[in-house]
Structures are given as C-alpha cells and as structure tokens.
BALOBA-1460 file (C-alpha; in Angstrom, 3 decimals):
// residues 316
<rec num="1" residu="m" x="-36.125" y="-45.843" z="44.211"/>
<rec num="2" residu="k" x="-36.581" y="-43.022" z="41.683"/>
<rec num="3" residu="p" x="-32.807" y="-42.465" z="41.229"/>
<rec num="4" residu="v" x="-32.356" y="-46.213" z="40.657"/>
<rec num="5" residu="f" x="-35.112" y="-46.388" z="38.056"/>
<rec num="6" residu="a" x="-33.739" y="-43.285" z="36.348"/>
<rec num="7" residu="k" x="-30.216" y="-44.697" z="36.113"/>
<rec num="8" residu="f" x="-30.935" y="-48.288" z="35.066"/>
<rec num="9" residu="k" x="-33.184" y="-49.668" z="32.330"/>
<rec num="10" residu="r" x="-33.799" y="-52.969" z="34.097"/>
<rec num="11" residu="v" x="-34.204" y="-53.343" z="37.857"/>
<rec num="12" residu="i" x="-34.862" y="-56.654" z="39.622"/>
<rec num="13" residu="i" x="-36.275" y="-56.471" z="43.151"/>
<rec num="14" residu="t" x="-36.208" y="-59.734" z="45.102"/>
<rec num="15" residu="s" x="-36.941" y="-60.565" z="48.717"/>
<rec num="16" residu="g" x="-38.321" y="-63.329" z="50.872"/>
<rec num="17" residu="t" x="-40.660" y="-60.952" z="52.698"/>
<rec num="18" residu="l" x="-42.327" y="-58.854" z="49.962"/>
<rec num="19" residu="s" x="-45.817" y="-60.204" z="50.433"/>
<rec num="20" residu="p" x="-48.361" y="-59.433" z="49.142"/>
<rec num="21" residu="i" x="-46.277" y="-58.667" z="46.091"/>
<rec num="22" residu="t" x="-48.799" y="-56.106" z="44.793"/>
<rec num="23" residu="m" x="-48.249" y="-53.756" z="47.734"/>
<rec num="24" residu="l" x="-44.669" y="-52.663" z="47.008"/>
<rec num="25" residu="p" x="-45.375" y="-51.146" z="43.549"/>
<rec num="26" residu="n" x="-48.190" y="-49.128" z="45.109"/>
<rec num="27" residu="i" x="-45.957" y="-47.811" z="47.880"/>
<rec num="28" residu="l" x="-43.011" y="-47.001" z="45.586"/>
<rec num="29" residu="n" x="-45.249" y="-45.808" z="42.736"/>
<rec num="30" residu="f" x="-43.949" y="-47.891" z="39.829"/>
<rec num="31" residu="h" x="-45.472" y="-50.384" z="37.406"/>
<rec num="32" residu="p" x="-43.596" y="-53.713" z="37.225"/>
<rec num="33" residu="i" x="-43.368" y="-55.463" z="33.871"/>
<rec num="34" residu="l" x="-43.303" y="-58.851" z="35.582"/>
<rec num="35" residu="s" x="-44.302" y="-59.873" z="39.106"/>
<rec num="36" residu="k" x="-43.911" y="-63.436" z="40.298"/>
<rec num="37" residu="t" x="-44.134" y="-65.240" z="43.623"/>
<rec num="38" residu="l" x="-41.950" y="-68.335" z="43.932"/>
<rec num="39" residu="t" x="-42.162" y="-71.256" z="46.329"/>
<rec num="40" residu="t" x="-39.221" y="-73.170" z="47.746"/>
<rec num="41" residu="t" x="-37.822" y="-76.281" z="46.061"/>
<rec num="42" residu="l" x="-37.101" y="-78.682" z="48.904"/>
<rec num="43" residu="y" x="-36.897" y="-82.451" z="48.620"/>
<rec num="44" residu="r" x="-38.533" y="-82.794" z="52.049"/>
<rec num="45" residu="q" x="-40.782" y="-80.560" z="54.139"/>
<rec num="46" residu="s" x="-38.100" y="-78.942" z="56.259"/>
<rec num="47" residu="v" x="-40.296" y="-76.012" z="57.326"/>
<rec num="48" residu="q" x="-42.959" y="-76.562" z="59.987"/>
<rec num="49" residu="p" x="-45.175" y="-73.485" z="60.568"/>
<rec num="50" residu="l" x="-47.628" y="-73.782" z="63.465"/>
<rec num="51" residu="v" x="-50.296" y="-71.300" z="64.561"/>
<rec num="52" residu="v" x="-50.735" y="-71.701" z="68.320"/>
<rec num="53" residu="s" x="-53.804" y="-69.806" z="69.460"/>
<rec num="54" residu="r" x="-54.654" y="-71.520" z="72.758"/>
<rec num="55" residu="g" x="-52.828" y="-72.601" z="75.862"/>
<rec num="56" residu="s" x="-53.192" y="-75.989" z="77.526"/>
<rec num="57" residu="d" x="-56.144" y="-74.552" z="79.486"/>
<rec num="58" residu="q" x="-57.791" y="-73.474" z="76.181"/>
<rec num="59" residu="t" x="-57.325" y="-69.759" z="76.932"/>
<rec num="60" residu="f" x="-56.908" y="-67.812" z="73.695"/>
<rec num="61" residu="m" x="-53.519" y="-66.116" z="73.406"/>
<rec num="62" residu="s" x="-52.879" y="-62.692" z="71.900"/>
<rec num="63" residu="t" x="-50.715" y="-59.607" z="72.369"/>
<rec num="64" residu="k" x="-53.532" y="-57.152" z="71.738"/>
<rec num="65" residu="y" x="-52.970" y="-54.101" z="73.894"/>
<rec num="66" residu="k" x="-55.961" y="-54.904" z="76.119"/>
<rec num="67" residu="d" x="-54.608" y="-58.435" z="76.719"/>
<rec num="68" residu="r" x="-50.997" y="-57.602" z="77.535"/>
<rec num="69" residu="e" x="-51.570" y="-57.692" z="81.297"/>
<rec num="70" residu="n" x="-53.781" y="-60.778" z="81.246"/>
<rec num="71" residu="m" x="-51.977" y="-63.166" z="83.599"/>
<rec num="72" residu="d" x="-53.553" y="-66.267" z="82.046"/>
<rec num="73" residu="i" x="-52.183" y="-65.318" z="78.623"/>
<rec num="74" residu="l" x="-48.752" y="-64.431" z="80.002"/>
<rec num="75" residu="r" x="-48.575" y="-67.729" z="81.886"/>
<rec num="76" residu="n" x="-49.613" y="-69.688" z="78.790"/>
<rec num="77" residu="y" x="-46.945" y="-67.944" z="76.725"/>
<rec num="78" residu="g" x="-44.369" y="-68.952" z="79.323"/>
<rec num="79" residu="l" x="-45.605" y="-72.541" z="79.395"/>
<rec num="80" residu="l" x="-45.459" y="-72.680" z="75.586"/>
<rec num="81" residu="l" x="-41.816" y="-71.607" z="75.672"/>
<rec num="82" residu="l" x="-41.076" y="-74.094" z="78.460"/>
<rec num="83" residu="r" x="-42.669" y="-77.003" z="76.582"/>
<rec num="84" residu="m" x="-40.737" y="-76.131" z="73.434"/>
<rec num="85" residu="c" x="-37.496" y="-75.971" z="75.430"/>
<rec num="86" residu="e" x="-38.249" y="-79.463" z="76.729"/>
<rec num="87" residu="t" x="-38.878" y="-80.778" z="73.204"/>
<rec num="88" residu="v" x="-36.586" y="-78.912" z="70.802"/>
<rec num="89" residu="p" x="-32.816" y="-79.535" z="70.953"/>
<rec num="90" residu="d" x="-30.073" y="-76.914" z="70.554"/>
<rec num="91" residu="g" x="-31.170" y="-73.314" z="69.949"/>
<rec num="92" residu="i" x="-34.562" y="-71.598" z="70.190"/>
<rec num="93" residu="v" x="-35.217" y="-67.963" z="69.284"/>
<rec num="94" residu="a" x="-38.264" y="-66.114" z="70.630"/>
<rec num="95" residu="f" x="-39.453" y="-62.738" z="69.338"/>
<rec num="96" residu="f" x="-41.625" y="-60.253" z="71.216"/>
<rec num="97" residu="v" x="-43.490" y="-57.218" z="69.898"/>
<rec num="98" residu="s" x="-41.454" y="-54.599" z="71.812"/>
<rec num="99" residu="y" x="-38.656" y="-54.131" z="74.341"/>
<rec num="100" residu="s" x="-41.120" y="-53.012" z="77.013"/>
<rec num="101" residu="y" x="-43.282" y="-56.104" z="76.502"/>
<rec num="102" residu="l" x="-40.204" y="-58.340" z="76.636"/>
<rec num="103" residu="e" x="-39.023" y="-56.784" z="79.904"/>
<rec num="104" residu="s" x="-42.496" y="-57.015" z="81.423"/>
<rec num="105" residu="i" x="-43.138" y="-60.637" z="80.483"/>
<rec num="106" residu="v" x="-39.673" y="-61.807" z="81.580"/>
<rec num="107" residu="s" x="-40.233" y="-60.198" z="84.989"/>
<rec num="108" residu="i" x="-43.613" y="-61.921" z="85.340"/>
<rec num="109" residu="w" x="-42.227" y="-65.290" z="84.207"/>
<rec num="110" residu="n" x="-39.487" y="-64.950" z="86.806"/>
<rec num="111" residu="s" x="-42.030" y="-64.313" z="89.577"/>
<rec num="112" residu="m" x="-43.970" y="-67.394" z="88.411"/>
<rec num="113" residu="g" x="-40.841" y="-69.548" z="88.569"/>
<rec num="114" residu="l" x="-40.983" y="-70.318" z="84.842"/>
<rec num="115" residu="l" x="-37.481" y="-69.048" z="84.102"/>
<rec num="116" residu="n" x="-35.980" y="-71.467" z="86.627"/>
<rec num="117" residu="q" x="-37.853" y="-74.323" z="84.946"/>
<rec num="118" residu="i" x="-36.576" y="-73.247" z="81.515"/>
<rec num="119" residu="l" x="-33.009" y="-73.083" z="82.856"/>
<rec num="120" residu="k" x="-33.198" y="-76.804" z="83.614"/>
<rec num="121" residu="h" x="-33.278" y="-77.381" z="79.844"/>
<rec num="122" residu="k" x="-31.570" y="-74.374" z="78.238"/>
<rec num="123" residu="l" x="-29.618" y="-71.265" z="79.115"/>
<rec num="124" residu="i" x="-31.444" y="-67.956" z="78.639"/>
<rec num="125" residu="f" x="-30.049" y="-64.935" z="76.787"/>
<rec num="126" residu="i" x="-31.858" y="-61.644" z="76.205"/>
<rec num="127" residu="e" x="-31.544" y="-58.940" z="73.565"/>
<rec num="128" residu="t" x="-31.314" y="-55.401" z="74.931"/>
<rec num="129" residu="s" x="-31.270" y="-52.002" z="73.268"/>
<rec num="130" residu="d" x="-27.508" y="-51.867" z="73.923"/>
<rec num="131" residu="f" x="-25.533" y="-53.102" z="70.899"/>
<rec num="132" residu="t" x="-22.536" y="-54.354" z="72.900"/>
<rec num="133" residu="e" x="-24.630" y="-56.291" z="75.414"/>
<rec num="134" residu="t" x="-26.614" y="-57.948" z="72.633"/>
<rec num="135" residu="s" x="-23.443" y="-58.937" z="70.757"/>
<rec num="136" residu="i" x="-22.032" y="-60.582" z="73.894"/>
<rec num="137" residu="s" x="-25.323" y="-62.403" z="74.475"/>
<rec num="138" residu="l" x="-25.321" y="-63.706" z="70.889"/>
<rec num="139" residu="t" x="-21.765" y="-64.994" z="71.215"/>
<rec num="140" residu="n" x="-22.559" y="-66.825" z="74.449"/>
<rec num="141" residu="y" x="-25.812" y="-68.142" z="72.981"/>
<rec num="142" residu="k" x="-23.969" y="-69.745" z="70.071"/>
<rec num="143" residu="t" x="-21.353" y="-71.163" z="72.434"/>
<rec num="144" residu="a" x="-24.105" y="-72.823" z="74.475"/>
<rec num="145" residu="c" x="-25.541" y="-74.344" z="71.288"/>
<rec num="146" residu="d" x="-22.104" y="-75.534" z="70.140"/>
<rec num="147" residu="n" x="-21.273" y="-77.340" z="73.381"/>
<rec num="148" residu="g" x="-24.628" y="-79.132" z="73.573"/>
<rec num="149" residu="r" x="-26.082" y="-77.228" z="76.530"/>
<rec num="150" residu="g" x="-28.714" y="-75.565" z="74.377"/>
<rec num="151" residu="a" x="-30.050" y="-72.045" z="74.743"/>
<rec num="152" residu="v" x="-33.032" y="-69.791" z="74.147"/>
<rec num="153" residu="f" x="-32.579" y="-66.236" z="72.897"/>
<rec num="154" residu="l" x="-35.314" y="-63.744" z="73.805"/>
<rec num="155" residu="s" x="-35.355" y="-60.927" z="71.279"/>
<rec num="156" residu="v" x="-37.515" y="-58.180" z="69.808"/>
<rec num="157" residu="a" x="-39.193" y="-57.895" z="66.417"/>
<rec num="158" residu="r" x="-37.680" y="-54.961" z="64.463"/>
<rec num="159" residu="g" x="-34.589" y="-55.239" z="66.657"/>
<rec num="160" residu="k" x="-31.005" y="-56.072" z="65.713"/>
<rec num="161" residu="v" x="-31.525" y="-59.839" z="65.846"/>
<rec num="162" residu="s" x="-34.673" y="-59.940" z="63.701"/>
<rec num="163" residu="e" x="-33.099" y="-58.253" z="60.683"/>
<rec num="164" residu="g" x="-29.384" y="-58.959" z="60.602"/>
<rec num="165" residu="i" x="-28.591" y="-62.221" z="62.389"/>
<rec num="166" residu="d" x="-28.864" y="-65.743" z="60.966"/>
<rec num="167" residu="f" x="-29.609" y="-68.735" z="63.180"/>
<rec num="168" residu="a" x="-28.636" y="-71.477" z="60.765"/>
<rec num="169" residu="n" x="-28.712" y="-75.181" z="61.581"/>
<rec num="170" residu="h" x="-28.444" y="-75.969" z="65.317"/>
<rec num="171" residu="y" x="-28.428" y="-72.270" z="66.252"/>
<rec num="172" residu="g" x="-32.141" y="-72.102" z="65.464"/>
<rec num="173" residu="r" x="-34.249" y="-75.247" z="65.387"/>
<rec num="174" residu="c" x="-37.347" y="-73.333" z="66.462"/>
<rec num="175" residu="v" x="-38.514" y="-69.729" z="66.417"/>
<rec num="176" residu="l" x="-41.477" y="-68.472" z="68.421"/>
<rec num="177" residu="l" x="-43.210" y="-65.234" z="67.501"/>
<rec num="178" residu="f" x="-45.264" y="-63.993" z="70.447"/>
<rec num="179" residu="g" x="-47.919" y="-61.786" z="68.884"/>
<rec num="180" residu="i" x="-48.226" y="-59.760" z="65.685"/>
<rec num="181" residu="p" x="-45.442" y="-57.142" z="65.486"/>
<rec num="182" residu="y" x="-47.444" y="-54.049" z="64.590"/>
<rec num="183" residu="v" x="-45.449" y="-50.835" z="64.524"/>
<rec num="184" residu="y" x="-46.066" y="-48.189" z="67.211"/>
<rec num="185" residu="t" x="-48.983" y="-46.245" z="65.731"/>
<rec num="186" residu="e" x="-48.631" y="-43.085" z="67.858"/>
<rec num="187" residu="s" x="-45.404" y="-42.105" z="66.117"/>
<rec num="188" residu="r" x="-45.729" y="-38.713" z="64.419"/>
<rec num="189" residu="v" x="-43.546" y="-39.898" z="61.544"/>
<rec num="190" residu="l" x="-45.744" y="-42.960" z="60.998"/>
<rec num="191" residu="k" x="-48.932" y="-40.893" z="61.128"/>
<rec num="192" residu="a" x="-47.540" y="-38.574" z="58.464"/>
<rec num="193" residu="r" x="-46.559" y="-41.548" z="56.296"/>
<rec num="194" residu="l" x="-49.994" y="-43.149" z="56.637"/>
<rec num="195" residu="e" x="-51.684" y="-39.882" z="55.734"/>
<rec num="196" residu="f" x="-49.440" y="-39.503" z="52.684"/>
<rec num="197" residu="l" x="-50.072" y="-43.081" z="51.489"/>
<rec num="198" residu="k" x="-53.818" y="-42.685" z="51.839"/>
<rec num="199" residu="k" x="-53.942" y="-39.315" z="50.116"/>
<rec num="200" residu="k" x="-51.431" y="-40.035" z="47.349"/>
<rec num="201" residu="y" x="-51.895" y="-43.762" z="46.621"/>
<rec num="202" residu="r" x="-55.221" y="-44.594" z="48.325"/>
<rec num="203" residu="i" x="-53.614" y="-47.166" z="50.600"/>
<rec num="204" residu="e" x="-55.710" y="-47.512" z="53.734"/>
<rec num="205" residu="e" x="-54.076" y="-47.329" z="57.163"/>
<rec num="206" residu="g" x="-55.060" y="-50.851" z="58.216"/>
<rec num="207" residu="e" x="-53.898" y="-52.320" z="54.920"/>
<rec num="208" residu="f" x="-50.417" y="-50.842" z="55.229"/>
<rec num="209" residu="l" x="-50.039" y="-51.658" z="58.941"/>
<rec num="210" residu="t" x="-50.969" y="-55.301" z="58.349"/>
<rec num="211" residu="f" x="-48.611" y="-55.519" z="55.365"/>
<rec num="212" residu="d" x="-45.788" y="-54.070" z="57.457"/>
<rec num="213" residu="a" x="-46.525" y="-56.362" z="60.429"/>
<rec num="214" residu="m" x="-46.637" y="-59.531" z="58.308"/>
<rec num="215" residu="r" x="-43.414" y="-58.537" z="56.557"/>
<rec num="216" residu="t" x="-41.752" y="-58.158" z="59.961"/>
<rec num="217" residu="a" x="-43.210" y="-61.487" z="61.091"/>
<rec num="218" residu="a" x="-41.715" y="-63.207" z="58.033"/>
<rec num="219" residu="q" x="-38.343" y="-61.603" z="58.758"/>
<rec num="220" residu="c" x="-38.429" y="-62.972" z="62.298"/>
<rec num="221" residu="v" x="-39.396" y="-66.562" z="61.533"/>
<rec num="222" residu="g" x="-37.134" y="-66.666" z="58.477"/>
<rec num="223" residu="r" x="-34.072" y="-66.409" z="60.722"/>
<rec num="224" residu="v" x="-34.075" y="-70.189" z="61.254"/>
<rec num="225" residu="i" x="-34.161" y="-71.377" z="57.625"/>
<rec num="226" residu="r" x="-30.895" y="-70.429" z="55.960"/>
<rec num="227" residu="g" x="-30.323" y="-73.167" z="53.395"/>
<rec num="228" residu="k" x="-31.770" y="-76.134" z="51.522"/>
<rec num="229" residu="t" x="-30.482" y="-78.651" z="54.069"/>
<rec num="230" residu="d" x="-31.577" y="-76.608" z="57.087"/>
<rec num="231" residu="y" x="-34.835" y="-77.239" z="58.943"/>
<rec num="232" residu="g" x="-36.828" y="-75.548" z="61.663"/>
<rec num="233" residu="i" x="-40.149" y="-74.939" z="63.389"/>
<rec num="234" residu="m" x="-42.000" y="-71.621" z="63.124"/>
<rec num="235" residu="v" x="-44.516" y="-70.953" z="65.897"/>
<rec num="236" residu="f" x="-46.961" y="-68.076" z="65.383"/>
<rec num="237" residu="a" x="-48.299" y="-67.621" z="68.916"/>
<rec num="238" residu="d" x="-51.356" y="-65.409" z="68.509"/>
<rec num="239" residu="n" x="-54.926" y="-66.375" z="67.680"/>
<rec num="240" residu="r" x="-55.121" y="-63.542" z="65.104"/>
<rec num="241" residu="f" x="-52.875" y="-65.564" z="62.776"/>
<rec num="242" residu="n" x="-55.886" y="-67.838" z="62.217"/>
<rec num="243" residu="r" x="-57.586" y="-65.041" z="60.296"/>
<rec num="244" residu="i" x="-57.196" y="-65.316" z="56.542"/>
<rec num="245" residu="d" x="-56.693" y="-61.553" z="56.157"/>
<rec num="246" residu="k" x="-53.600" y="-61.841" z="58.358"/>
<rec num="247" residu="r" x="-51.882" y="-65.077" z="57.387"/>
<rec num="248" residu="s" x="-52.595" y="-64.653" z="53.651"/>
<rec num="249" residu="k" x="-50.074" y="-61.811" z="53.678"/>
<rec num="250" residu="l" x="-47.264" y="-64.138" z="54.734"/>
<rec num="251" residu="p" x="-44.815" y="-65.151" z="51.957"/>
<rec num="252" residu="q" x="-45.701" y="-68.107" z="49.768"/>
<rec num="253" residu="w" x="-42.652" y="-70.088" z="50.931"/>
<rec num="254" residu="i" x="-44.297" y="-70.210" z="54.374"/>
<rec num="255" residu="l" x="-47.911" y="-70.568" z="53.245"/>
<rec num="256" residu="q" x="-47.116" y="-73.602" z="51.084"/>
<rec num="257" residu="y" x="-46.453" y="-75.558" z="54.298"/>
<rec num="258" residu="l" x="-49.160" y="-73.948" z="56.454"/>
<rec num="259" residu="s" x="-51.959" y="-76.491" z="56.038"/>
<rec num="260" residu="p" x="-55.349" y="-76.303" z="57.839"/>
<rec num="261" residu="a" x="-54.061" y="-78.961" z="60.251"/>
<rec num="262" residu="h" x="-51.462" y="-76.445" z="61.475"/>
<rec num="263" residu="l" x="-54.006" y="-73.761" z="62.429"/>
<rec num="264" residu="n" x="-55.733" y="-72.976" z="65.733"/>
<rec num="265" residu="l" x="-53.561" y="-75.331" z="67.769"/>
<rec num="266" residu="s" x="-53.296" y="-75.652" z="71.520"/>
<rec num="267" residu="t" x="-49.908" y="-75.800" z="73.218"/>
<rec num="268" residu="d" x="-50.150" y="-79.570" z="73.746"/>
<rec num="269" residu="v" x="-50.985" y="-80.322" z="70.111"/>
<rec num="270" residu="a" x="-48.289" y="-77.963" z="68.812"/>
<rec num="271" residu="v" x="-45.620" y="-79.585" z="70.993"/>
<rec num="272" residu="s" x="-46.679" y="-83.034" z="69.791"/>
<rec num="273" residu="m" x="-46.485" y="-81.946" z="66.138"/>
<rec num="274" residu="a" x="-43.092" y="-80.334" z="66.747"/>
<rec num="275" residu="s" x="-41.805" y="-83.564" z="68.277"/>
<rec num="276" residu="d" x="-42.981" y="-85.617" z="65.287"/>
<rec num="277" residu="f" x="-41.405" y="-83.130" z="62.876"/>
<rec num="278" residu="l" x="-38.034" y="-83.205" z="64.644"/>
<rec num="279" residu="r" x="-38.061" y="-86.998" z="64.717"/>
<rec num="280" residu="e" x="-38.570" y="-87.050" z="60.949"/>
<rec num="281" residu="m" x="-35.926" y="-84.390" z="60.303"/>
<rec num="282" residu="g" x="-33.459" y="-86.306" z="62.457"/>
<rec num="283" residu="q" x="-33.252" y="-89.121" z="59.927"/>
<rec num="284" residu="a" x="-30.120" y="-89.455" z="57.820"/>
<rec num="285" residu="v" x="-30.041" y="-87.347" z="54.654"/>
<rec num="286" residu="d" x="-29.049" y="-88.950" z="51.367"/>
<rec num="287" residu="k" x="-27.643" y="-86.444" z="48.913"/>
<rec num="288" residu="e" x="-29.002" y="-88.495" z="46.019"/>
<rec num="289" residu="d" x="-32.547" y="-87.716" z="47.199"/>
<rec num="290" residu="q" x="-31.874" y="-84.019" z="46.688"/>
<rec num="291" residu="m" x="-30.517" y="-84.302" z="43.156"/>
<rec num="292" residu="g" x="-32.888" y="-82.935" z="40.561"/>
<rec num="293" residu="v" x="-35.115" y="-81.366" z="43.224"/>
<rec num="294" residu="s" x="-33.296" y="-79.001" z="45.554"/>
<rec num="295" residu="l" x="-29.870" y="-79.570" z="43.998"/>
<rec num="296" residu="w" x="-29.116" y="-79.499" z="40.274"/>
<rec num="297" residu="t" x="-26.191" y="-80.926" z="38.387"/>
<rec num="298" residu="l" x="-24.979" y="-79.389" z="35.134"/>
<rec num="299" residu="k" x="-27.059" y="-81.977" z="33.258"/>
<rec num="300" residu="d" x="-30.184" y="-80.902" z="35.177"/>
<rec num="301" residu="v" x="-29.542" y="-77.287" z="34.216"/>
<rec num="302" residu="e" x="-29.040" y="-78.184" z="30.561"/>
<rec num="303" residu="k" x="-32.371" y="-80.060" z="30.532"/>
<rec num="304" residu="q" x="-34.302" y="-76.946" z="31.512"/>
<rec num="305" residu="p" x="-36.106" y="-75.121" z="28.686"/>
<rec num="306" residu="t" x="-34.312" y="-71.971" z="27.627"/>
<rec num="307" residu="s" x="-35.922" y="-68.690" z="28.554"/>
<rec num="308" residu="k" x="-37.684" y="-66.710" z="25.880"/>
<rec num="309" residu="p" x="-35.866" y="-63.527" z="24.871"/>
<rec num="310" residu="p" x="-37.426" y="-60.337" z="26.248"/>
<rec num="311" residu="p" x="-39.663" y="-58.277" z="23.959"/>
<rec num="312" residu="k" x="-37.798" y="-55.875" z="21.691"/>
<rec num="313" residu="k" x="-39.434" y="-52.875" z="23.322"/>
<rec num="314" residu="l" x="-37.674" y="-53.784" z="26.589"/>
<rec num="315" residu="l" x="-34.292" y="-53.857" z="24.883"/>
<rec num="316" residu="n" x="-34.643" y="-50.365" z="23.447"/>
C-alpha cells in the first residue's frame, strides 16, 4: 500500500469483510482519518445467519483438528447437509476448511449412504484443485439450478469458489460453512509473517489468525447475498462460533441479523428456522415497499443532508 499512499492524497478502502476495522491499519501501518462500519439498508430481513453447534443427537460439532475423525461429528455434519437439502430449494453451497478435509468427509458420507440420500433431493458437484474441472462443475451446477433439479456445490474456503464466484438468487439460497477456516499454521511463510507482525506491530499470533479466519468466513457466506432483492441462509456449523471473541469479528452486516435466538442451535431447530425464513421470503415483493429504504428515487437523494466539506488541511 505504500506506493498507493505515496501517489495519491486521498485513498478510500472499502470491503465487506474488513472486520474488525481496526486491524487493517495495524497490519498495513497507516493511520486512517476516518473509519466507519456500515450496516445494510434492506426493507426486509433477507439475511438469516444461524450458528449450528449441535446435531440432532446433541453432539457438539467442530472441525478442531482433534475432532476431524470423530464419526459422530462427521455423521451430524452430513445429516445437517441432508436436512438442508430437503428444506431449501434450488442451490446450496457448502464450504469446508481444506481440500483434504473435503475429500475425507465426502468419502465417509458415501460409506454411510448419506450421498445417495442427498441425491434424492439435489445433484452433487465438488470443487477440486483443478481449475478446468471446477469450471465444468460450476457450469453444470448452475444448469441444475436453472432447470429446477436443484444442486449442492461442495467447495473449499480460500479456494476458487470462495473468492471469485457469485451465487446470486436461486444459485445460492443457503450456504453452509463447516468449521472455522483457519489458515495452515505450519507454513514457513505464515510463521515468518506472524513473527514479523508480532515484532513490528505487536499483533499477537492468535489475534491475527482469528481475524484472518473470520474474514475468510465472511467471504464464504457472502457468496449468496449479491443484491438488495436477494436473500439467503448462512449456516455457521461449528460450536466455536458461539464464542463472542470469534463471532464479534464478523462484519456488521452479518452481526446485525445474528440475534441470540440464532446461536447454539441444534440441527432440528436450525432447519425449522430456515423453513420459516424461506416461507416468509417466498412472499410477493412490492417495489413500493423498498422505496425510501433500500431503493432511493432522485427526490429521496435530494432530501438527504449535504455532506460537510472536508477540513482545509485535508485539501492541502
């Protein structure tokens, strides 16, 4: 960023995933003149975040390394996906913490017979590390959503799908995030970066890793909300999202809809809430209801108070 700051007098940095907003200036070593977190302006609650921490058998779910081979957790994750496929129409996108975890859990679900049950409701497509294969899968996934068959796309956080692909409207009515997408901590490059941040800017290792993981989580779930008339369900499937030190680092446009009633849910309760949400969102939309709230006419714009001019010292 130094070349940018050196070339331009005024730089505006915006993003839907820069949370907490105080972390970025510390990492990039600059002092912002103004920092502001904005919420969304929607005429109806079209975002439904749910923290699912327990399966139907009340087993806590997590992708902690020590729990990744726990068959009860893996089965409950599969049942959560199955129940959502039974309830949610059109497209569902599921994100996993790594390619190896995705391959492992899909193999186990297949041996349990869960994939065959899911196929009764939706077709299954999987992201791979091969760019061409993933592109073909995405094309077929969207075709299945267009023709009414419905589909579920199994993908990886930090992969191609999580950062560059939009699942607007019927292509993504629900996104499931299985676990917290922490970066691989044994990387030599990451270790050097963490050491530099701690020594130079006094940013602790855990603080940065959580910031990075929550930013990635927001990128994943944000794939399904791509406009003011769009709507979707965001499922955070890990009991660690109940902790305030984790979920507080999610962007405000998600937190504003994440009420206490949406925390620490079991699979059954989450599916019931998802069904109620979809029933409400399925009602006809009147454009007049949006005017003045999520949509502005020229008259609405003219009614807004004019902005104060910047201080003279900023203009020099």
